[in-house]
N, C-alpha and C positions, 0 to 999 in steps of 0.2 A: 475585338480581341484577335490577335494573330497567334498561330501555333508555330513552334519550332522544335528543334531537337537539342537536348541537353549536351553539354560539352563532353560528357563521358559516353555519349551515344547510347544511353540506356532508357531514356524517358522522352516522351513528348512533353513539351513545356509551353506555358502560356506567355503572354507578352512580358510578364514580370519575372520570368524564369522559374516559375513554380510548376512542379509536375502536374500534368493534366491527365486525368484518368479516362482512357477511351473505353466507354461501356457501350458497345454497339448492339443493334438488333438487325437481323436480316429481314428487311422488308423488300425483298428483291422485286416483287411485282407491283409495288405501290403506284409507280407512275403510270403503268400500263392498265391496271385493273380498277383502281379506286377513283371515284369522283373526288373533287376537291373537298366537298363536305365530308365524305367518308374519311379522307386522309386527315382532316382536322380532328376528327374524333379519335382516330388511331394515334396520332401524334400527341394529342393531349394526354392520353393514358400513358404512353411511354415516357413523357416528360414527368408525370406524377410519380412513376415508378423509379425514376432516377437515371434513365438512360442519357447518354451524352452524344451519341452518334447513331444515325439511321442509315443503313446500307441499302441503297436502292439502285435500280438499273434503268438507264434511259432507253436503250434498245434492248427490250426484254427477251427472255427465253420464250419457248413455245410459240414460234411463229410471230413474235412480237413486231416484225417488220410489216406483216400483212394483215394481222388482226388488230383492229383499231383499239384505242383506249375506251374509257367509259363513255366518251362522246362520239366514238366511232372514228377518231382521227388516227391515222398512221404517222409514225415519226419521220419518215423520209418520203419524198416525192420520187416515184419511179425507182424505188430501192437504191437511191443514189445518196451516199453520205455527204455529198457536196450540195444537196438540196433538202435541207431540213424543213419540216412542215411547221410553220409558225403557230398554227392552232394547237398542235400537239404540245409543243414546248411551252406554250402559254400556261397550260395546266400544270406542267412540271414546275414552272416558275412559282406558281401559287403555293405548291407543296414545299418547295425549298424555302420560300419566304415564311411559311408557317413554322417550319422546323426551326428557323432562326429566331422567330418571335418567341418561341417557347424555350429558347436558350440552348438548343441542341445544334449539332453540326450535321450537315448532309455529307455522308460518305458515298459519293456518286461513282458508280461504274458507268463509263461512257457507253459501253456495250457489253452484252454477254459474249462469252468466248466463241459461241458457235457462228458468229459473224466473221471471224478471222481464222478459226481452226475448225475444219470440218470432220474431225476425228469421230465425233458423235453429235447428235442434236439436230434440230430442224433447220437451222441456218435461215436464209441462204448466206453463202460467203459473199460479202460485198466490199471488203476492205482490201486495198492495196497500200503500200507505203505512202504513195502520193496523196490519195484521198483520206488516209488516216490522219495525216498532218492537217489537212484542211478541216476535217471534222473536229479534231482535237482543238484547233485554234478557235473554231466556232463555239464549242461548249465552254472553252476557257474564257472567252470574251463574255459569254452570256452569264457566267456565274462567278466572275472574278471578284465581285463586290459582296459576295455572300460568304458565310462561314462554311466552306466546302473543303473536304478532303477527297482527293481523286484516287480511285481504286481501279487500276488497269487490270487486264486479264479477264476474269469471269469464268472460273471453274474449268480452266483448260491448261494443259502443259504447253510450254514452248518447245516444239519438237523439231523445228527447222530454222535455218537462218532467215528464210523469208518471213516466217511468223514473228521472229524476234524483231525484224526490221519494221513490221507493221506496228507492233507494240511500241517500239522505240519512237517511231515517227508520230504516233498518236500522243505519246507523252511529250515529245518536243513541241508538238502543236499547242498543247495545253500550256506548257511552260512559256511559249512565245507570247501568249496573251495574258497569262496569270502566273508570273514567276515566283510568287511567294506562298502559294497554297501547297500543303504537303501532298505527297503522292506515295502510293504503295501498289501492290499487285496481289490479286486474289487467285491462288493457284488451284489445281485439281486436288481431289481428296487424297489424304495421306502424304502431302508434300508441303514444301515451303517455297515462297517466292525466292528465297536465297539460292535455291538450286538452279534457278534460271536467270535471275536478273540482279543478283547481289552486287555485282560490279558496275551496274548501270549508273550513270551520273544523275539520273532523274529520280532514283529511288531514295526515299527518306527513311522508311521503316519497313520491316519485313512482316509478312502475314502468312500464317499457316492455315491449312484446312485439315484438321484431324478427322473430320467427316463422320459418317453414319454407319460404317461397317464395324460392328462389334462395339462392346463397351470398354471403357478404361484404356483408350488409346494413349500412347506414351507422350502426352502433351508436355510434361515437365522436361523430359529428355530432349524433345524437339526444341523447346525454348532455350535450354542450356546450349545446345549445339549452335543455334543461330546467334546467341549472344557472344559466343566465342569467336565468331568470324570477324575478319577485318576487311574493310573498315567496320568499326562497331556501329550497329544500328539497333534501335528498339525493335521489339517483336511482340506480336500477339496472335492468338488463335482467332481467325476471322470466320471460321465455320466449324464448330464442334458438334457433338451430339445435339440434335434438336429435341426439345420437349415435344411429346406426343407424336414422335416419328417412329415408325417400326424399326426395330433393331435389324439391320441388314446383315445377311451372311454372305457366303461365297456366291459369286455370280449375281450379286445384287438381288438376292431373294430374301424375303422377309422370314424371320425366325419364329414369328408368332408372339414375340415380346415387343414392348414399347419403351422408349426412353422416357424417363420421368424427371421430376424436379431434382431428385438426388443425383441423377446422372449429370444434370446441368451444374449443380453446385460443385460436385467433385472436380470436374474439369476446370471450372473457374478458379477455385481455390488452389488447385495444383499449379495452374498456369501462373497466377500472380505471385505465389510464393517461390516459384522458380525464377522469377525476375521479369515476367511479361509487363508491358507498359499499359495493360488493360486486358479486356476480354470482350468477345462477342457472344451474345446469347442468340439462340434461334428457336423458333417454334414452327413445326411442320405445317400447321394450318395457316399461320400468319405469313410466312414468306411468300406463299402463293395466293394469299388473300382469298382463301377458299370459302365458298358458300354453296349450298346444294344445287344451284343452277349451273355450276361450273364443272368441268371434267375433273375426275379424281386422279391425283398424281400420287403414286406410292401409298395407297391405302389411307389417304387423309380421311379424318372422321369428325372433326369439330369445326363448326363455323368460326370464322376468324373473330367475329365480334365477341364470342364467348372465350375463345382461346387467348385473347390478349390479357385475360385476368388469371391464367393458369399460375399455380404457385411459384414455379421456377422464375417467371418473369418478375414477380414481386420480390423475390429473394436476391436477384442480381444486384440490386441497389445496396444491399448490406455489404457485399464485397467491396464495392466502390467506396462507401463511406468508411469502412474499416481502414482501408489503405489511406484515404485522405486524412484520417485522424492520427496517422503516424507521421514521423519525418520520413516520408516514403522514399525520398531520394537516397536515403541511407540503406534501403533494404537490399540484402544480398541473400541468395539461396544458400542454405547450409544444412545438408542432411545429417551432418555429424551431431546435430542437436538431439537426434534420436539415439540415446544410449540403448533403449529397448522400446519396442512397440511400433516401429515404422510400418510393419506389415510385410508379409512375404510373397504375396501374389499381386497381380495388377489391380484386382478389385479392392484389395486391402491397402494399397500403397498410400502412405501419408507423405506430406511435404512439409518442409520447415524452412524458415528464413529468420534472419536477425538483422539488427542495425549494424552497420559497419563499425560503430563505436560501442556496441554492446548495450545500448540503452533500451532495447526492446527485443522481443523474439515472438514468433508465432509458429505453432505447429498444428497442422490440420490432419485429422484422421477421418476417413469416410465411414468407419464402423466403430462401435464402442469397444474399448480396450483399456488396459493399463499402460502407462507410459513412464519411462525413466528418462530424465532429461540431462544431457551433458551441458554443464553451465560454465565451462572454462572460458568461453568467449563472451560471457554476459557479465554485466556489472553486478556487484553484490547488492542484495537488498531489493531486488525487483519484486513487485507484487504479481502473484499468479491469479488469473481469472479464466473462467470458461466463457467463450463467446459462442452463442447459439447461431449458426448460419441460417437457420430457418426464420428466426424472429428478431435477431440482433440483441436479444436479452443477454445480460451478463450475470455471472454468479461466481462467488469465491471458489477458488480451486485449492483444496486441501491436499497437502503432501503427506502421505502415510508410509513410513518406512522407505522413503526415497522414491515412491511411486505416486503418480497421479492417475485416477480412474475417471473415465468419462461419466457424466451424470446419468446418461441413458445409453442404449445400444445404438443410437443414431450417430451421425457425423457431428464433430465438434472441433472448435479451434481452442487450443491452449495458448493463452496470451500472457506474456511477461512484460510488465511495463513499470515505469518509475512512479 
């Protein structure tokens, strides 16, 4: 199967032109820290949970050029991007093959951003425009026959013309070897790829990072902003609040609170109902594949083998299947559906969307409340149901004096369908 972009520039589509839901997981350190056997276990769980894309980094963060993988192999000989180590990449091959065998796509970052932008991080800086092209062509050739999406960047802004040229040449190197695989850019926290590279000819879709500082970051507004840009490109949040991550405050200091499954659900539903082409889930323990023998990064507390079954991970598949059960290509965000009950604070903010032809609508609220729905743009006679984002269970939604009341004080989706 090949992936492409829909004619209206809003969706990723498969070979038949059907919308394809990007449900990603941030397994950033998988190539560098897991054995092939461990990766097979991790990938098997994520496939069962309904994920469609695994985001992982070939040249990893945290001194990934000097600290070897699970077999002690470093990715580059003499820190030279033109001299890849075959033994290291052979293990990466096995993980990419297993991802494909399980029906998922590998969303591969050729490198983390500290290898081309030294603003922070371990580095070292090893890329120039010239060797970035060579390295891009190498990884492009190596993985051109696999279901791969390329993710440039790596948690860094593009701050100078020289940095942009490195990113551009790496992208062009990949394109020279693999012209048909989709490509995006993973930006720094609180920003979008569109701010730096929206006009680049290699960019197929945009990626946000709403990040880990504070709850209820404005993902819906960021999605809407990027969808309005020209040329039109699909967009998704590639790094939102991570489950089991400390809630970070000013100066990147922990607040003593932790993101949980509700935080993950809220941002996912807000994003897709704003028009995102999918969503990425993350778990703080899993992205770094933490286990007690490893250094602690930002108060990590749960071994990855346990963390892969946290509730948020199992609930992300409900978002995907809900969208796939609709004529998803017709979905447009429409906050006017909330006549009453959208919520007045970021924590309370609901999101709503409908079909362009009025054949369905969905309104998500993160806390229990009463809703009044404006139905002027919906077909008459639609059936109202409550959809439980924790379990995917459905129940009839009764309208009493023009109001719908959530079954419990938790988050719910009010769904109108034929």
